[in-house]
N, C-alpha and C positions, 0 to 999 in steps of 0.2 A: 454157228453162233457161239461166240466166246462170252466170257464173263465181262461185266462192266469193270472199267478201271476203278480201283479204290480211290476215293477222294483223299486229298492231302490232309494230313492231320495238323499241319502247321501252315503259316502264311507263305506267300510266294518268296519272301526274302528271308526265310528261316529254314533251319535244318535241326534235327535232333538226334540224340543217341541215348540208349538206355542200357544200363548194366544191372543185372539181377543177381541175387544170391551172393552178395558180398558179405563175408564173415566178419561183421563189425556191427555194433549197435547203431541204430538210426541216429541216436543223439550224438555220437562221436562223428559219424559221417556228415551230419549237418554242420558241424563246426568247420569241416574242410570245405563243404559247399558254400558256406558263408564267405570264405576267403576269396572266392573267384566270381561271385555274382556281380554283374555289371562291369567287369573288367574287359579290356581288349584281350583277344585270345593269346597274343604273344606274351603279354604280362601275366595272364592267368597260368600259362604253361610254365613260366619261370617260377611263379609262386609255388606251384605244385612240385616242380622238380627239386626245389631246395627246402621243402617242408620236412619237418622231422617226424611227422605222423606217418605211420605205416600205410594207412589206407590211401594216402595222397597219390601213390603210384597207380593204383587202380582208377582213381578219379581222373588222373592224367590220361590214362588209356582211353577212358570214355570221352574225354574232351577231344583227344586226337581223332577218335572215331566220328564225332560230330562234325569236326572240321573237314574230314575226308568226305563225309556225306554231303556237306554243303558244296564242296568243290566238284565232286564227281557226279552226284545225283541231281543237284539243283543248279549247277553252274554259277555259284556265288563267288565273289572275290574274297580270297582268304585274308588279304591284308586289311579289309574293312570289317571283319567280323568281331562282334563282341559277345560275351556270355550273357544272353538275355535273361535266362532263367536257369536255375539249378535247384531241383527239389528232390527230397529224400522221402522214401516210403519204407514201411515195415515189410518184412517178408516172414518166412517161417521162423519158429523158435524151436531149437532142439532142446529137449528136456533130459537132463542127466542128473545123477545124484551121487551122494557120498554118505556112507554110513557115519552116523554121529554117535555120541555117547548115549547110554541109557535106552538103547533100542530105537533111537530116532533116526530120521533120514533128512539130510540137508539137500535141498533142491539146488541144482546148478542149471541156469538158463543160458543157452548159447544162441543169441539172436543173430539173424541175418537181415540185411537191408538191401535196398535198391536205390539207384540214383538215375535221374533223368536230366540231361543237359540239353538246353536249347540255345543255339547260336543264331544271331541275327545280323544281317548285313546292314550297316548304317553308313550313310555318306559321310565322308570326313568333313568336319566343321571348318569353314573358312572364316577368318577374321576379316570383317569389312571395315575395320578401323583404319 
């Protein structure tokens, strides 16, 4: 007797990928996630490739992983994928410090974040006009 197969966490026409422990604040990561929400994956990849933000390359890797999951694990058509959802969460915060004047101590917080990207296969819209 084997274990039961895990139920899918996403719908039949969706796939997702998650990256944890990204060394950036969630607020900054959310700015990059906003750039790609709702876009077709090829446009989103171009947006991330030419973005000036450092963390955009890690988000691009996550998006490529979600695309690969859709193609290999769920047999979805890559050409009709869109970025359905991209959400950001907090992770741990490293606490560091720096001595300041008059015996005080300045706290330095080094936050980590995580991003989850969900891609969805949508049928191309045809104009009936």
